[in-house]
C-alpha positions, 0 to 999 in steps of 0.5 A: 210456603211450607211450615218450618216448625217440627211436626209430630208427623216427622217420625215414620212408622216402622214395617212392623205396623202402626205404633201405639202412638199412632193407634192412640192418635187415630182412635182418639180422632175417630172416636171423637168424630164418631161421638160428635156426629152420632149426637148431631145426627138425630137432631139434624134428622129432626130439623131436616124432617128426615126419618129418625132411622136415617140418623141411626143408619148414618151412624152405623155406616160411619162406624163401618168406615172408621173400622176400615180406616183403623184397620188400615193404619199400617199404610200411614207412615207417621206417629200421628193420625194428622190434621188432614185425616181428621178433616177427611173423617169429618167429611166421612161423617157428612157423607154418611148422613148423605148416604143414609138420606139417599138409601134409607127408604123412602129416599125421594121423600127424605131428599124432597123434604129439605133439598137445599139443606141436602145440597148445602151439606154436600157442598160443605163436604166438597169444600172440605175435600180441598182442605184436607189435601192442602193440609196433607201437603203443607204439613207433610202428612201425605200417606197411602192411607190418607189418599185412599181414605179421601178417594173412597169418601169422594167415590161414595159421595158421587155414588150417593148423588148419582143415585139421588138423581135417579130416585128423583127422576132427574135422569134415567138409570144410566146416571148410576154409571157415574157413581158405579164407574169407580167401583167397576174400575176396582172390580176390573183389576181382578181380571186385569191386574195392571189396572191396579198399578200406581197412577201419578197425581193428576189435576185433571182427575181432581177437576173431573171429580169436583165437576161430577159433584158440582154437576150432580148437586146442580141437577138435585136443585128443585128448579132443575128438571128434565131434560136439562138435568139429563143433559148436565148429567150426560155431560158429567158422564162423558167427562168421567168416561174420558178421565177413566179412559185416559188412566186405563190406557196409561196403565195398560200401555207400553209407555208405562212399562218404559217409564218404570 
């Protein structure tokens, strides 16, 4: 049931850009999450037997993500940054640590030192993925910024997991296609602008995204090895290819023009 209480998000932001209230709200949330995360990264890296540089790399990546989010506030229609975006910011902090653990050399050693902790961190980020969307719908906080923020964090997480699968020898280099497909889709829009059209919300798309993360988490577990890990990753890649194909055909089809 939708909440009937008045919300601080009720008043839309004008066309002139984000209001001072929104800037203040977003800055407070992003700065708070960044500060807490930066303080937590170093002891977490020590506890998980990770390189000290991983905490620093994670903080730098998170700062870059938050700078992009703050720069995109004109696409958020409300006076408050919102609970949903706050949850997504927390997810961004987790995914930044995952990314640093995967790409900071030596990547295989960092993940192998604490594989279960790595998987648990990913699953926590995945669980919060459902929470931020629920809060956005429940409290009327949906916006283009929130949707894009959420989607790009999902894409970064899947890229990290597919790279981890490759670095650990769970599958061949083709597994990177799972993480790169989203970025290839964005790049293709420069040659096929119609691919940049609006897509309707899709439960199929969301389920496939969750399935990718679950499958990649599964193959990163220490007891899952080739060829089983390759079969799981291959099935995940087929599902993702199918989902992207459906969306591409819709965006390029005559049917979409008739609907508009």
